[in-house]
N, C-alpha and C positions, 0 to 999 in steps of 0.2 A: 504494500500500500504506500502511496506517495504522500509526502508532507507538503501541503499546499496552504498558503496563507497570503493575506494582503498586508502590506506594510506601508506606513507613513513615517517619513523622516523629516523633521523640521531642522533646517540648517540655519543657524544663527550667525549672520555675517552682514556686511554692508556693501558687497560687490554686486552691482546690478547685472553683471555679465553671467552670474551663476544663479541657479535656481534656489529658492528658499524652502520649497517643499518637494520632496522626492517620493512619489507613490510607486509601489511595485507589487506585482503579483509574483510571488516566489513559489516555485515548485522544486522540491528536493534541493533547496539551496541556490537555485538558479533563477534569475529574472526571466519571466516569459512574456511579460508586458510591463510597461512603465510609463509614467507621465511625470514630467518635470514642470513645476509651477514657479514662475518668476514673480518678483515683487510687483512688477508693473501689470500683472494679470496675464502675461503671455503663458501659453501652455505648449509644451513640445512632448511628443509621444513616440514610442517605439514598441514593436512586437517582433515576432519571429520573421515577419515578412516586410516590415516597414521600419525605417529609421529617419530621423530628421538631422539637420546639420549639427544641432546642439545636443541631441539625445539618441543614444543607441543602447541596446542591451549590454549588460556587463560581460566582460571576458573571463571573469573569475567568479566563483561562488560568492553570494552575498552573505555577510555575517547576520546572525540573529539580532533582533531588536535590542536585547539586553547588552550584547557585545558592542553594538553601534553607539548606544547611549553612554558608554564609558567616556567618549570624547565630549568635552564640555561644550563644543560648538553644535552638538547634535542632540536631538531628543527623538526617540523612535517608539512606535507602537504598532500593533497589528490593527489595521483599520480597513475600511472599504475602499475599493478602487473603481468599481463599476461606473459610478456617476462621473468621476473625474476623467475616466478614459473616454466616455461618450462626449463630454464637453471638449476635451482636447481634440478629438477627431473632428468635431464640428467647427472648432475655432481654426483648425488648419485649413478647412474648406473655405472659411470666410476670407482667407487671404485673397481668394479669387474674386469675391464679391463682398466688400465691406458692409457690415451691418452692426447691430448692437453688441455690447460687450458681454463677457461671460461673468456670471456671478462668482464671488469669492468661493473657493472650493476647499479651503483648509478644514472645514467642518463637515465635509461630505461623508455619507456613510455608504454601506454596500448595497443599498436598495436603489 
């Protein structure tokens, strides 16, 4: 049986070039899909078939949330990814036809 969970990592920093929330669906220690959320509301996503310029799946196994949280710049938890993945895919399509913004996602759950 595989170990599958959703993870949310909050990265506390001031660099606008880097994401502030990293969402991931982890299966047996490996990211299978992810969304990076930036302070300005931008979203970038990746899965096994898609990557963006700023976001791709990890090349090494991802640590458990407790291991990640040892770093004082990071806070991690197991949280939902489904809503944020849907929003990221929609926002990447909006690059072709600008429209309204995406709601803040740092509180999204798995529904």
